[in-house]
N, C-alpha and C positions, 0 to 999 in steps of 0.2 A: 483380510488380504493385506493392505498396507504396503508401505515402502520398505525395502531392505536396507537402503541407505538414503538418508535425507541430506540435501545440500542447501547452500544459501545463495540466493540470487540478489543482485542489486541492479535495478533498472533506473538509470539516471540520465542527465543531460538536458539541454534546452529544447530538444526536438519533441514533436508530438509522438505519442504511442506507448508511453511507459505503463499507464494504467491499462490500455488496450492489450498490451502484451501479457500483463498479469491476468487479465480476464480470459484471454485465449488459453493460458496455462490452466486456469481454474476449470474451463470447459473441458479441456483435454483430460485433466485429472478426474473430473466427475464422470466422464465417459468411461473411465477405467475403474469405476466404483471406489475412487478415493474420496475421502471426506475433506471438504475445503472450507476454511474460514477466511473471509475477506473483511478486514477491519479498515475502515476509512478514517484517516486523520483529517481534521479541518474541513470536513464536508458535512455541513449541518443537514438535519433530517428534512427541512422544509423544501429544499430544492430537489427537483426530480431529474434523475439521470436515466438514460435509455436502458442501461444495464440492470436497473432495479426491476423492471418489468420482466426482462429476459431471465435473470437469475432466480427470480421468484418461482420460476417454472422448472428449474433444474434440480433434480434430486441430488442431495449430497453437498449442496453449496449453501452456506449460511453467510450472510453479509450484514454487518453492523456499522452504522455511521456514528461518528463522534465529532462534535464541533458545534459551533454556534451558527446562527443564521446571518452572520456578517463576515465580510472578508477580514482576514487577520492582517493587522498592521505589522509589517515585518520589523519596523524599527521600534515600535512601542506596543507589543501585543497586550490585549486586555487580560486581566486575571482570569476571566472566564474561559479564554482561549487556552490558557495554560492548564487550568483545571480539567477542561475537556480532554486535552491531549494526555494528561497524566492518568485520567480514568481509562482512556483508550489503551494506553500502554500497559496498565495493570490488568485490564480485561484480556488483552492479547497474550501477555505472559501466562496468566492463569489458564487460559484455554489451550495455549500451545503445550503447556506441561501436563494437561489433563489426560493425554493418551487418546482422546477422541478424534482429533483431526490429524490428517496425513499431510495436508498442505495448508500453510498459514501465510496470508498475504497482508503485509502492512503497507497500505496504500498511502502515499504522500508522507511517510515517516521521515524521509530525508529532509523535506521542507520543514517539518515540525522541528527538526534539529536546527536547521539554518535560522529559523525564526525564534529560537530560544524557548520553545514550548516544552521540549524534553532535551536532555543533554546527550552529547555524543557518547559519554560514558554509559548511559542507560541503554543505548542501542548496542554498544559493544557487549555489555552484560547480557542483553537479550540474545545476541548471536551466540555467545559462549554458553548460554543456558539451554540452547535449542536441543531438544531430545534427538538422539541419533537417527531416528526413523521419521523425522518431520522435515519436510521441505519448507524453507522459509524464503519468502520473496518480499523485498523491501523496495518500494518505488519512490520516485520524486526527484526533482532537480536537486542539485547541491550536495550530493553524497560526498562525505569527507573522504580523504585519502585513507584514513584509518579504517573506516567502515568498508570501503572498497577492498582494502587489503585482506580483510577477514572473509570475504565472500569467495565462493567457488566459481560463480558465474558473475561477471560484470559486463553489462551492456550499456553503452553510452549512446543515447539518441541525440543526433546532431541535427539542428535545424539548418537546412540549406535554403529552403524557400517555404513560405507560409502564406496562406490566403489573407491573413490579417495585413500583410504588407501591401495588399491590393485593395484594402478596405472591405474585405468580406469577413463579416463577424462569424463567431461560432455557430454552427448549424446543428439543430436538433437531429439526433439519430446518427450523426457523424462525429461531432465533437463532444457531445454530451448526451 
């Protein structure tokens, strides 16, 4: 089956919902028998996310987490954080060019760029090297103007109001 034409999406901004939107697209694609790869940057394997359980039951969706089990210091990232992001990017590029996947999602890649784990040039090259029949989705705050200019879809999520402002912490099943 596959896609006749693949496009590039960028989901960015300071509002909630970027990864959720990408997950929704993954479910929609899988429902149409498209093969989906979801590569998470900076989300270590030891933390449990609600989508892990759900997506493990969806045929056609593969997800892989790359990262450490600590939060990345944006001003002084650890060498292990950079290494994990570089491995994630290499894996994503290889899989995207393999011809196996129809939809490839690079979750939090924009943040990895902002934190200096991968370069903007590497993401530009990723977009340029996207095979014509692959849909590429890049999520995360801080998308650069250059990356946004290369995308076919750009959606900016704006935070207007958030429960954290009222002292309500992230809730299992809703926020993670």
